[in-house]
mmCIF entry with sequence, helices, sheets and N, C-alpha, C, O atoms, coordinates in Angstrom:
data_MODEL
# 
_entry.id   MODEL 
# 
_entity.id                         1 
_entity.type                       polymer 
_entity.pdbx_number_of_molecules   1 
# 
_entity_poly.entity_id                      1 
_entity_poly.type                           'polypeptide(L)' 
_entity_poly.nstd_linkage                   no 
_entity_poly.nstd_monomer                   no 
_entity_poly.pdbx_seq_one_letter_code       
;(UNK)(UNK)(UNK)(UNK)(UNK)(UNK)(UNK)(UNK)(UNK)(UNK)(UNK)(UNK)(UNK)(UNK)(UNK)(UNK)
(UNK)(UNK)(UNK)(UNK)(UNK)(UNK)(UNK)(UNK)(UNK)(UNK)(UNK)(UNK)(UNK)(UNK)(UNK)(UNK)
(UNK)(UNK)(UNK)(UNK)(UNK)(UNK)(UNK)(UNK)(UNK)(UNK)(UNK)(UNK)(UNK)(UNK)(UNK)(UNK)
;
_entity_poly.pdbx_seq_one_letter_code_can   XXXXXXXXXXXXXXXXXXXXXXXXXXXXXXXXXXXXXXXXXXXXXXXX 
_entity_poly.pdbx_strand_id                 A 
# 
loop_
_entity_poly_seq.entity_id 
_entity_poly_seq.num 
_entity_poly_seq.mon_id 
_entity_poly_seq.hetero 
1 1  UNK n 
1 2  UNK n 
1 3  UNK n 
1 4  UNK n 
1 5  UNK n 
1 6  UNK n 
1 7  UNK n 
1 8  UNK n 
1 9  UNK n 
1 10 UNK n 
1 11 UNK n 
1 12 UNK n 
1 13 UNK n 
1 14 UNK n 
1 15 UNK n 
1 16 UNK n 
1 17 UNK n 
1 18 UNK n 
1 19 UNK n 
1 20 UNK n 
1 21 UNK n 
1 22 UNK n 
1 23 UNK n 
1 24 UNK n 
1 25 UNK n 
1 26 UNK n 
1 27 UNK n 
1 28 UNK n 
1 29 UNK n 
1 30 UNK n 
1 31 UNK n 
1 32 UNK n 
1 33 UNK n 
1 34 UNK n 
1 35 UNK n 
1 36 UNK n 
1 37 UNK n 
1 38 UNK n 
1 39 UNK n 
1 40 UNK n 
1 41 UNK n 
1 42 UNK n 
1 43 UNK n 
1 44 UNK n 
1 45 UNK n 
1 46 UNK n 
1 47 UNK n 
1 48 UNK n 
# 
_struct_asym.id          A 
_struct_asym.entity_id   1 
# 
_struct_conf.conf_type_id            HELX_P 
_struct_conf.id                      HELX_P1 
_struct_conf.pdbx_PDB_helix_id       AA1 
_struct_conf.beg_label_comp_id       UNK 
_struct_conf.beg_label_asym_id       A 
_struct_conf.beg_label_seq_id        45 
_struct_conf.pdbx_beg_PDB_ins_code   ? 
_struct_conf.end_label_comp_id       UNK 
_struct_conf.end_label_asym_id       A 
_struct_conf.end_label_seq_id        47 
_struct_conf.pdbx_end_PDB_ins_code   ? 
_struct_conf.beg_auth_comp_id        UNK 
_struct_conf.beg_auth_asym_id        A 
_struct_conf.beg_auth_seq_id         45 
_struct_conf.end_auth_comp_id        UNK 
_struct_conf.end_auth_asym_id        A 
_struct_conf.end_auth_seq_id         47 
_struct_conf.pdbx_PDB_helix_class    5 
_struct_conf.details                 ? 
_struct_conf.pdbx_PDB_helix_length   3 
# 
_struct_conf_type.id          HELX_P 
_struct_conf_type.criteria    ? 
_struct_conf_type.reference   ? 
# 
loop_
_atom_site.group_PDB 
_atom_site.id 
_atom_site.type_symbol 
_atom_site.label_atom_id 
_atom_site.label_alt_id 
_atom_site.label_comp_id 
_atom_site.label_asym_id 
_atom_site.label_entity_id 
_atom_site.label_seq_id 
_atom_site.pdbx_PDB_ins_code 
_atom_site.Cartn_x 
_atom_site.Cartn_y 
_atom_site.Cartn_z 
_atom_site.occupancy 
_atom_site.B_iso_or_equiv 
_atom_site.pdbx_formal_charge 
_atom_site.auth_seq_id 
_atom_site.auth_comp_id 
_atom_site.auth_asym_id 
_atom_site.auth_atom_id 
_atom_site.pdbx_PDB_model_num 
ATOM 1   N N  . UNK A 1 1  ? 0.854   -1.167 0.000   1.00 0.00 ? 1  UNK A N  1 
ATOM 2   C CA . UNK A 1 1  ? 0.000   0.000  0.000   1.00 0.00 ? 1  UNK A CA 1 
ATOM 3   C C  . UNK A 1 1  ? 0.899   1.228  0.000   1.00 0.00 ? 1  UNK A C  1 
ATOM 4   O O  . UNK A 1 1  ? 1.921   1.272  0.685   1.00 0.00 ? 1  UNK A O  1 
ATOM 5   N N  . UNK A 1 2  ? 0.498   2.216  -0.778  1.00 0.00 ? 2  UNK A N  1 
ATOM 6   C CA . UNK A 1 2  ? 1.238   3.459  -0.911  1.00 0.00 ? 2  UNK A CA 1 
ATOM 7   C C  . UNK A 1 2  ? 0.225   4.570  -0.690  1.00 0.00 ? 2  UNK A C  1 
ATOM 8   O O  . UNK A 1 2  ? -0.615  4.816  -1.556  1.00 0.00 ? 2  UNK A O  1 
ATOM 9   N N  . UNK A 1 3  ? 0.288   5.246  0.452   1.00 0.00 ? 3  UNK A N  1 
ATOM 10  C CA . UNK A 1 3  ? -0.742  6.207  0.826   1.00 0.00 ? 3  UNK A CA 1 
ATOM 11  C C  . UNK A 1 3  ? -0.148  7.607  0.936   1.00 0.00 ? 3  UNK A C  1 
ATOM 12  O O  . UNK A 1 3  ? 0.879   7.815  1.582   1.00 0.00 ? 3  UNK A O  1 
ATOM 13  N N  . UNK A 1 4  ? -0.809  8.551  0.298   1.00 0.00 ? 4  UNK A N  1 
ATOM 14  C CA . UNK A 1 4  ? -0.450  9.969  0.419   1.00 0.00 ? 4  UNK A CA 1 
ATOM 15  C C  . UNK A 1 4  ? -1.692  10.709 0.907   1.00 0.00 ? 4  UNK A C  1 
ATOM 16  O O  . UNK A 1 4  ? -2.751  10.630 0.284   1.00 0.00 ? 4  UNK A O  1 
ATOM 17  N N  . UNK A 1 5  ? -1.562  11.420 2.007   1.00 0.00 ? 5  UNK A N  1 
ATOM 18  C CA . UNK A 1 5  ? -2.722  12.159 2.490   1.00 0.00 ? 5  UNK A CA 1 
ATOM 19  C C  . UNK A 1 5  ? -2.393  13.577 2.918   1.00 0.00 ? 5  UNK A C  1 
ATOM 20  O O  . UNK A 1 5  ? -3.253  14.272 3.459   1.00 0.00 ? 5  UNK A O  1 
ATOM 21  N N  . UNK A 1 6  ? -1.174  14.016 2.689   1.00 0.00 ? 6  UNK A N  1 
ATOM 22  C CA . UNK A 1 6  ? -0.779  15.358 3.091   1.00 0.00 ? 6  UNK A CA 1 
ATOM 23  C C  . UNK A 1 6  ? -0.221  16.172 1.948   1.00 0.00 ? 6  UNK A C  1 
ATOM 24  O O  . UNK A 1 6  ? 0.571   17.086 2.177   1.00 0.00 ? 6  UNK A O  1 
ATOM 25  N N  . UNK A 1 7  ? -0.614  15.865 0.714   1.00 0.00 ? 7  UNK A N  1 
ATOM 26  C CA . UNK A 1 7  ? -0.140  16.572 -0.483  1.00 0.00 ? 7  UNK A CA 1 
ATOM 27  C C  . UNK A 1 7  ? 1.382   16.476 -0.623  1.00 0.00 ? 7  UNK A C  1 
ATOM 28  O O  . UNK A 1 7  ? 2.026   17.406 -1.110  1.00 0.00 ? 7  UNK A O  1 
ATOM 29  N N  . UNK A 1 8  ? 1.956   15.337 -0.190  1.00 0.00 ? 8  UNK A N  1 
ATOM 30  C CA . UNK A 1 8  ? 3.400   15.149 -0.268  1.00 0.00 ? 8  UNK A CA 1 
ATOM 31  C C  . UNK A 1 8  ? 3.841   14.986 -1.713  1.00 0.00 ? 8  UNK A C  1 
ATOM 32  O O  . UNK A 1 8  ? 3.193   14.295 -2.500  1.00 0.00 ? 8  UNK A O  1 
ATOM 33  N N  . UNK A 1 9  ? 4.949   15.628 -2.050  1.00 0.00 ? 9  UNK A N  1 
ATOM 34  C CA . UNK A 1 9  ? 5.565   15.378 -3.355  1.00 0.00 ? 9  UNK A CA 1 
ATOM 35  C C  . UNK A 1 9  ? 6.164   13.984 -3.289  1.00 0.00 ? 9  UNK A C  1 
ATOM 36  O O  . UNK A 1 9  ? 6.685   13.570 -2.253  1.00 0.00 ? 9  UNK A O  1 
ATOM 37  N N  . UNK A 1 10 ? 6.089   13.263 -4.399  1.00 0.00 ? 10 UNK A N  1 
ATOM 38  C CA . UNK A 1 10 ? 6.567   11.890 -4.363  1.00 0.00 ? 10 UNK A CA 1 
ATOM 39  C C  . UNK A 1 10 ? 7.011   11.429 -5.743  1.00 0.00 ? 10 UNK A C  1 
ATOM 40  O O  . UNK A 1 10 ? 6.572   11.953 -6.767  1.00 0.00 ? 10 UNK A O  1 
ATOM 41  N N  . UNK A 1 11 ? 7.875   10.456 -5.743  1.00 0.00 ? 11 UNK A N  1 
ATOM 42  C CA . UNK A 1 11 ? 8.317   9.774  -6.955  1.00 0.00 ? 11 UNK A CA 1 
ATOM 43  C C  . UNK A 1 11 ? 8.322   8.288  -6.644  1.00 0.00 ? 11 UNK A C  1 
ATOM 44  O O  . UNK A 1 11 ? 8.836   7.859  -5.610  1.00 0.00 ? 11 UNK A O  1 
ATOM 45  N N  . UNK A 1 12 ? 7.747   7.510  -7.543  1.00 0.00 ? 12 UNK A N  1 
ATOM 46  C CA . UNK A 1 12 ? 7.706   6.064  -7.371  1.00 0.00 ? 12 UNK A CA 1 
ATOM 47  C C  . UNK A 1 12 ? 8.574   5.446  -8.460  1.00 0.00 ? 12 UNK A C  1 
ATOM 48  O O  . UNK A 1 12 ? 8.282   5.584  -9.648  1.00 0.00 ? 12 UNK A O  1 
ATOM 49  N N  . UNK A 1 13 ? 9.631   4.772  -8.054  1.00 0.00 ? 13 UNK A N  1 
ATOM 50  C CA . UNK A 1 13 ? 10.516  4.096  -9.001  1.00 0.00 ? 13 UNK A CA 1 
ATOM 51  C C  . UNK A 1 13 ? 10.348  2.598  -8.802  1.00 0.00 ? 13 UNK A C  1 
ATOM 52  O O  . UNK A 1 13 ? 10.409  2.102  -7.677  1.00 0.00 ? 13 UNK A O  1 
ATOM 53  N N  . UNK A 1 14 ? 10.139  1.885  -9.893  1.00 0.00 ? 14 UNK A N  1 
ATOM 54  C CA . UNK A 1 14 ? 9.946   0.439  -9.805  1.00 0.00 ? 14 UNK A CA 1 
ATOM 55  C C  . UNK A 1 14 ? 11.072  -0.282 -10.539 1.00 0.00 ? 14 UNK A C  1 
ATOM 56  O O  . UNK A 1 14 ? 11.681  0.265  -11.458 1.00 0.00 ? 14 UNK A O  1 
ATOM 57  N N  . UNK A 1 15 ? 11.337  -1.510 -10.123 1.00 0.00 ? 15 UNK A N  1 
ATOM 58  C CA . UNK A 1 15 ? 12.389  -2.315 -10.742 1.00 0.00 ? 15 UNK A CA 1 
ATOM 59  C C  . UNK A 1 15 ? 11.832  -3.588 -11.362 1.00 0.00 ? 15 UNK A C  1 
ATOM 60  O O  . UNK A 1 15 ? 12.594  -4.423 -11.851 1.00 0.00 ? 15 UNK A O  1 
ATOM 61  N N  . UNK A 1 16 ? 10.518  -3.746 -11.346 1.00 0.00 ? 16 UNK A N  1 
ATOM 62  C CA . UNK A 1 16 ? 9.863   -4.900 -11.968 1.00 0.00 ? 16 UNK A CA 1 
ATOM 63  C C  . UNK A 1 16 ? 8.443   -4.490 -12.342 1.00 0.00 ? 16 UNK A C  1 
ATOM 64  O O  . UNK A 1 16 ? 8.030   -3.362 -12.071 1.00 0.00 ? 16 UNK A O  1 
ATOM 65  N N  . UNK A 1 17 ? 7.697   -5.396 -12.961 1.00 0.00 ? 17 UNK A N  1 
ATOM 66  C CA . UNK A 1 17 ? 6.327   -5.086 -13.351 1.00 0.00 ? 17 UNK A CA 1 
ATOM 67  C C  . UNK A 1 17 ? 5.514   -4.650 -12.136 1.00 0.00 ? 17 UNK A C  1 
ATOM 68  O O  . UNK A 1 17 ? 5.699   -5.170 -11.035 1.00 0.00 ? 17 UNK A O  1 
ATOM 69  N N  . UNK A 1 18 ? 4.618   -3.696 -12.345 1.00 0.00 ? 18 UNK A N  1 
ATOM 70  C CA . UNK A 1 18 ? 3.809   -3.165 -11.260 1.00 0.00 ? 18 UNK A CA 1 
ATOM 71  C C  . UNK A 1 18 ? 2.393   -2.933 -11.757 1.00 0.00 ? 18 UNK A C  1 
ATOM 72  O O  . UNK A 1 18 ? 2.199   -2.371 -12.835 1.00 0.00 ? 18 UNK A O  1 
ATOM 73  N N  . UNK A 1 19 ? 1.420   -3.350 -10.999 1.00 0.00 ? 19 UNK A N  1 
ATOM 74  C CA . UNK A 1 19 ? 0.014   -3.075 -11.296 1.00 0.00 ? 19 UNK A CA 1 
ATOM 75  C C  . UNK A 1 19 ? -0.498  -2.162 -10.189 1.00 0.00 ? 19 UNK A C  1 
ATOM 76  O O  . UNK A 1 19 ? -0.364  -2.477 -9.006  1.00 0.00 ? 19 UNK A O  1 
ATOM 77  N N  . UNK A 1 20 ? -1.084  -1.031 -10.574 1.00 0.00 ? 20 UNK A N  1 
ATOM 78  C CA . UNK A 1 20 ? -1.548  -0.042 -9.593  1.00 0.00 ? 20 UNK A CA 1 
ATOM 79  C C  . UNK A 1 20 ? -3.060  0.106  -9.654  1.00 0.00 ? 20 UNK A C  1 
ATOM 80  O O  . UNK A 1 20 ? -3.670  0.010  -10.719 1.00 0.00 ? 20 UNK A O  1 
ATOM 81  N N  . UNK A 1 21 ? -3.638  0.338  -8.507  1.00 0.00 ? 21 UNK A N  1 
ATOM 82  C CA . UNK A 1 21 ? -5.045  0.714  -8.392  1.00 0.00 ? 21 UNK A CA 1 
ATOM 83  C C  . UNK A 1 21 ? -5.068  2.052  -7.667  1.00 0.00 ? 21 UNK A C  1 
ATOM 84  O O  . UNK A 1 21 ? -4.499  2.184  -6.584  1.00 0.00 ? 21 UNK A O  1 
ATOM 85  N N  . UNK A 1 22 ? -5.715  3.027  -8.252  1.00 0.00 ? 22 UNK A N  1 
ATOM 86  C CA . UNK A 1 22 ? -5.759  4.364  -7.688  1.00 0.00 ? 22 UNK A CA 1 
ATOM 87  C C  . UNK A 1 22 ? -7.154  4.620  -7.119  1.00 0.00 ? 22 UNK A C  1 
ATOM 88  O O  . UNK A 1 22 ? -8.158  4.434  -7.807  1.00 0.00 ? 22 UNK A O  1 
ATOM 89  N N  . UNK A 1 23 ? -7.206  5.048  -5.862  1.00 0.00 ? 23 UNK A N  1 
ATOM 90  C CA . UNK A 1 23 ? -8.472  5.300  -5.193  1.00 0.00 ? 23 UNK A CA 1 
ATOM 91  C C  . UNK A 1 23 ? -8.467  6.720  -4.655  1.00 0.00 ? 23 UNK A C  1 
ATOM 92  O O  . UNK A 1 23 ? -7.504  7.143  -4.016  1.00 0.00 ? 23 UNK A O  1 
ATOM 93  N N  . UNK A 1 24 ? -9.526  7.444  -4.910  1.00 0.00 ? 24 UNK A N  1 
ATOM 94  C CA . UNK A 1 24 ? -9.689  8.796  -4.391  1.00 0.00 ? 24 UNK A CA 1 
ATOM 95  C C  . UNK A 1 24 ? -10.784 8.790  -3.340  1.00 0.00 ? 24 UNK A C  1 
ATOM 96  O O  . UNK A 1 24 ? -11.859 8.230  -3.558  1.00 0.00 ? 24 UNK A O  1 
ATOM 97  N N  . UNK A 1 25 ? -10.514 9.414  -2.198  1.00 0.00 ? 25 UNK A N  1 
ATOM 98  C CA . UNK A 1 25 ? -11.522 9.541  -1.159  1.00 0.00 ? 25 UNK A CA 1 
ATOM 99  C C  . UNK A 1 25 ? -11.467 10.941 -0.593  1.00 0.00 ? 25 UNK A C  1 
ATOM 100 O O  . UNK A 1 25 ? -10.495 11.268 0.087   1.00 0.00 ? 25 UNK A O  1 
ATOM 101 N N  . UNK A 1 26 ? -12.451 11.787 -0.834  1.00 0.00 ? 26 UNK A N  1 
ATOM 102 C CA . UNK A 1 26 ? -13.706 11.461 -1.494  1.00 0.00 ? 26 UNK A CA 1 
ATOM 103 C C  . UNK A 1 26 ? -13.500 11.237 -2.995  1.00 0.00 ? 26 UNK A C  1 
ATOM 104 O O  . UNK A 1 26 ? -12.527 11.726 -3.571  1.00 0.00 ? 26 UNK A O  1 
ATOM 105 N N  . UNK A 1 27 ? -14.419 10.497 -3.625  1.00 0.00 ? 27 UNK A N  1 
ATOM 106 C CA . UNK A 1 27 ? -14.275 10.192 -5.053  1.00 0.00 ? 27 UNK A CA 1 
ATOM 107 C C  . UNK A 1 27 ? -14.324 11.459 -5.910  1.00 0.00 ? 27 UNK A C  1 
ATOM 108 O O  . UNK A 1 27 ? -14.985 12.436 -5.558  1.00 0.00 ? 27 UNK A O  1 
ATOM 109 N N  . UNK A 1 28 ? -13.620 11.423 -7.028  1.00 0.00 ? 28 UNK A N  1 
ATOM 110 C CA . UNK A 1 28 ? -13.671 12.546 -7.964  1.00 0.00 ? 28 UNK A CA 1 
ATOM 111 C C  . UNK A 1 28 ? -14.985 12.489 -8.749  1.00 0.00 ? 28 UNK A C  1 
ATOM 112 O O  . UNK A 1 28 ? -15.545 11.415 -8.972  1.00 0.00 ? 28 UNK A O  1 
ATOM 113 N N  . UNK A 1 29 ? -15.462 13.662 -9.159  1.00 0.00 ? 29 UNK A N  1 
ATOM 114 C CA . UNK A 1 29 ? -16.741 13.751 -9.866  1.00 0.00 ? 29 UNK A CA 1 
ATOM 115 C C  . UNK A 1 29 ? -16.594 14.202 -11.307 1.00 0.00 ? 29 UNK A C  1 
ATOM 116 O O  . UNK A 1 29 ? -17.528 14.074 -12.099 1.00 0.00 ? 29 UNK A O  1 
ATOM 117 N N  . UNK A 1 30 ? -15.415 14.733 -11.653 1.00 0.00 ? 30 UNK A N  1 
ATOM 118 C CA . UNK A 1 30 ? -15.225 15.295 -12.985 1.00 0.00 ? 30 UNK A CA 1 
ATOM 119 C C  . UNK A 1 30 ? -15.461 16.794 -13.011 1.00 0.00 ? 30 UNK A C  1 
ATOM 120 O O  . UNK A 1 30 ? -15.226 17.442 -14.031 1.00 0.00 ? 30 UNK A O  1 
ATOM 121 N N  . UNK A 1 31 ? -15.928 17.356 -11.887 1.00 0.00 ? 31 UNK A N  1 
ATOM 122 C CA . UNK A 1 31 ? -16.188 18.795 -11.798 1.00 0.00 ? 31 UNK A CA 1 
ATOM 123 C C  . UNK A 1 31 ? -15.092 19.526 -11.028 1.00 0.00 ? 31 UNK A C  1 
ATOM 124 O O  . UNK A 1 31 ? -15.214 20.722 -10.765 1.00 0.00 ? 31 UNK A O  1 
ATOM 125 N N  . UNK A 1 32 ? -14.023 18.817 -10.666 1.00 0.00 ? 32 UNK A N  1 
ATOM 126 C CA . UNK A 1 32 ? -12.970 19.409 -9.852  1.00 0.00 ? 32 UNK A CA 1 
ATOM 127 C C  . UNK A 1 32 ? -12.175 20.457 -10.649 1.00 0.00 ? 32 UNK A C  1 
ATOM 128 O O  . UNK A 1 32 ? -11.857 20.253 -11.821 1.00 0.00 ? 32 UNK A O  1 
ATOM 129 N N  . UNK A 1 33 ? -11.865 21.569 -9.994  1.00 0.00 ? 33 UNK A N  1 
ATOM 130 C CA . UNK A 1 33 ? -11.031 22.626 -10.565 1.00 0.00 ? 33 UNK A CA 1 
ATOM 131 C C  . UNK A 1 33 ? -10.057 23.050 -9.476  1.00 0.00 ? 33 UNK A C  1 
ATOM 132 O O  . UNK A 1 33 ? -10.469 23.394 -8.368  1.00 0.00 ? 33 UNK A O  1 
ATOM 133 N N  . UNK A 1 34 ? -8.751  23.023 -9.795  1.00 0.00 ? 34 UNK A N  1 
ATOM 134 C CA . UNK A 1 34 ? -7.746  23.442 -8.807  1.00 0.00 ? 34 UNK A CA 1 
ATOM 135 C C  . UNK A 1 34 ? -7.958  24.895 -8.427  1.00 0.00 ? 34 UNK A C  1 
ATOM 136 O O  . UNK A 1 34 ? -8.322  25.715 -9.270  1.00 0.00 ? 34 UNK A O  1 
ATOM 137 N N  . UNK A 1 35 ? -7.726  25.224 -7.136  1.00 0.00 ? 35 UNK A N  1 
ATOM 138 C CA . UNK A 1 35 ? -7.737  26.620 -6.723  1.00 0.00 ? 35 UNK A CA 1 
ATOM 139 C C  . UNK A 1 35 ? -6.329  27.196 -6.907  1.00 0.00 ? 35 UNK A C  1 
ATOM 140 O O  . UNK A 1 35 ? -5.467  26.540 -7.491  1.00 0.00 ? 35 UNK A O  1 
ATOM 141 N N  . UNK A 1 36 ? -6.093  28.397 -6.423  1.00 0.00 ? 36 UNK A N  1 
ATOM 142 C CA . UNK A 1 36 ? -4.798  29.063 -6.613  1.00 0.00 ? 36 UNK A CA 1 
ATOM 143 C C  . UNK A 1 36 ? -3.644  28.300 -5.965  1.00 0.00 ? 36 UNK A C  1 
ATOM 144 O O  . UNK A 1 36 ? -2.496  28.440 -6.387  1.00 0.00 ? 36 UNK A O  1 
ATOM 145 N N  . UNK A 1 37 ? -3.942  27.490 -4.939  1.00 0.00 ? 37 UNK A N  1 
ATOM 146 C CA . UNK A 1 37 ? -2.907  26.705 -4.271  1.00 0.00 ? 37 UNK A CA 1 
ATOM 147 C C  . UNK A 1 37 ? -2.740  25.317 -4.870  1.00 0.00 ? 37 UNK A C  1 
ATOM 148 O O  . UNK A 1 37 ? -1.943  24.524 -4.369  1.00 0.00 ? 37 UNK A O  1 
ATOM 149 N N  . UNK A 1 38 ? -3.490  25.002 -5.952  1.00 0.00 ? 38 UNK A N  1 
ATOM 150 C CA . UNK A 1 38 ? -3.406  23.694 -6.575  1.00 0.00 ? 38 UNK A CA 1 
ATOM 151 C C  . UNK A 1 38 ? -4.223  22.637 -5.869  1.00 0.00 ? 38 UNK A C  1 
ATOM 152 O O  . UNK A 1 38 ? -3.988  21.443 -6.050  1.00 0.00 ? 38 UNK A O  1 
ATOM 153 N N  . UNK A 1 39 ? -5.190  23.066 -5.058  1.00 0.00 ? 39 UNK A N  1 
ATOM 154 C CA . UNK A 1 39 ? -6.013  22.163 -4.259  1.00 0.00 ? 39 UNK A CA 1 
ATOM 155 C C  . UNK A 1 39 ? -7.421  22.123 -4.826  1.00 0.00 ? 39 UNK A C  1 
ATOM 156 O O  . UNK A 1 39 ? -7.942  23.135 -5.295  1.00 0.00 ? 39 UNK A O  1 
ATOM 157 N N  . UNK A 1 40 ? -8.036  20.942 -4.780  1.00 0.00 ? 40 UNK A N  1 
ATOM 158 C CA . UNK A 1 40 ? -9.441  20.828 -5.154  1.00 0.00 ? 40 UNK A CA 1 
ATOM 159 C C  . UNK A 1 40 ? -10.307 21.234 -3.966  1.00 0.00 ? 40 UNK A C  1 
ATOM 160 O O  . UNK A 1 40 ? -10.106 20.709 -2.871  1.00 0.00 ? 40 UNK A O  1 
ATOM 161 N N  . UNK A 1 41 ? -11.259 22.146 -4.138  1.00 0.00 ? 41 UNK A N  1 
ATOM 162 C CA . UNK A 1 41 ? -12.151 22.478 -3.022  1.00 0.00 ? 41 UNK A CA 1 
ATOM 163 C C  . UNK A 1 41 ? -13.086 21.299 -2.735  1.00 0.00 ? 41 UNK A C  1 
ATOM 164 O O  . UNK A 1 41 ? -13.392 20.511 -3.631  1.00 0.00 ? 41 UNK A O  1 
ATOM 165 N N  . UNK A 1 42 ? -13.534 21.185 -1.491  1.00 0.00 ? 42 UNK A N  1 
ATOM 166 C CA . UNK A 1 42 ? -14.454 20.136 -1.097  1.00 0.00 ? 42 UNK A CA 1 
ATOM 167 C C  . UNK A 1 42 ? -15.816 20.395 -1.733  1.00 0.00 ? 42 UNK A C  1 
ATOM 168 O O  . UNK A 1 42 ? -16.385 21.475 -1.571  1.00 0.00 ? 42 UNK A O  1 
ATOM 169 N N  . UNK A 1 43 ? -16.338 19.403 -2.456  1.00 0.00 ? 43 UNK A N  1 
ATOM 170 C CA . UNK A 1 43 ? -17.668 19.523 -3.034  1.00 0.00 ? 43 UNK A CA 1 
ATOM 171 C C  . UNK A 1 43 ? -18.674 18.868 -2.094  1.00 0.00 ? 43 UNK A C  1 
ATOM 172 O O  . UNK A 1 43 ? -18.429 17.778 -1.577  1.00 0.00 ? 43 UNK A O  1 
ATOM 173 N N  . UNK A 1 44 ? -19.796 19.531 -1.877  1.00 0.00 ? 44 UNK A N  1 
ATOM 174 C CA . UNK A 1 44 ? -20.854 18.973 -1.070  1.00 0.00 ? 44 UNK A CA 1 
ATOM 175 C C  . UNK A 1 44 ? -21.832 18.217 -1.968  1.00 0.00 ? 44 UNK A C  1 
ATOM 176 O O  . UNK A 1 44 ? -21.839 18.423 -3.182  1.00 0.00 ? 44 UNK A O  1 
ATOM 177 N N  . UNK A 1 45 ? -22.650 17.352 -1.392  1.00 0.00 ? 45 UNK A N  1 
ATOM 178 C CA . UNK A 1 45 ? -23.624 16.595 -2.181  1.00 0.00 ? 45 UNK A CA 1 
ATOM 179 C C  . UNK A 1 45 ? -24.498 17.512 -3.027  1.00 0.00 ? 45 UNK A C  1 
ATOM 180 O O  . UNK A 1 45 ? -24.886 17.153 -4.139  1.00 0.00 ? 45 UNK A O  1 
ATOM 181 N N  . UNK A 1 46 ? -24.807 18.688 -2.507  1.00 0.00 ? 46 UNK A N  1 
ATOM 182 C CA . UNK A 1 46 ? -25.656 19.630 -3.243  1.00 0.00 ? 46 UNK A CA 1 
ATOM 183 C C  . UNK A 1 46 ? -24.937 20.243 -4.445  1.00 0.00 ? 46 UNK A C  1 
ATOM 184 O O  . UNK A 1 46 ? -25.583 20.809 -5.327  1.00 0.00 ? 46 UNK A O  1 
ATOM 185 N N  . UNK A 1 47 ? -23.584 20.133 -4.489  1.00 0.00 ? 47 UNK A N  1 
ATOM 186 C CA . UNK A 1 47 ? -22.806 20.687 -5.600  1.00 0.00 ? 47 UNK A CA 1 
ATOM 187 C C  . UNK A 1 47 ? -22.731 19.753 -6.795  1.00 0.00 ? 47 UNK A C  1 
ATOM 188 O O  . UNK A 1 47 ? -22.353 20.190 -7.882  1.00 0.00 ? 47 UNK A O  1 
ATOM 189 N N  . UNK A 1 48 ? -23.080 18.480 -6.631  1.00 0.00 ? 48 UNK A N  1 
ATOM 190 C CA . UNK A 1 48 ? -22.914 17.508 -7.713  1.00 0.00 ? 48 UNK A CA 1 
ATOM 191 C C  . UNK A 1 48 ? -24.184 17.327 -8.499  1.00 0.00 ? 48 UNK A C  1 
ATOM 192 O O  . UNK A 1 48 ? -24.217 16.543 -9.448  1.00 0.00 ? 48 UNK A O  1 
# 
């Protein structure tokens, strides 16, 4: 498991075949727009 939850910069280097599954929580909706700090604002149920 590879978890990032603090907006950490990261690089993943592999030395063999790798299969990845990417999970977003909360899930992305397709309506996300970065703010000036490069962060997605929290969308409420009423926003979707």
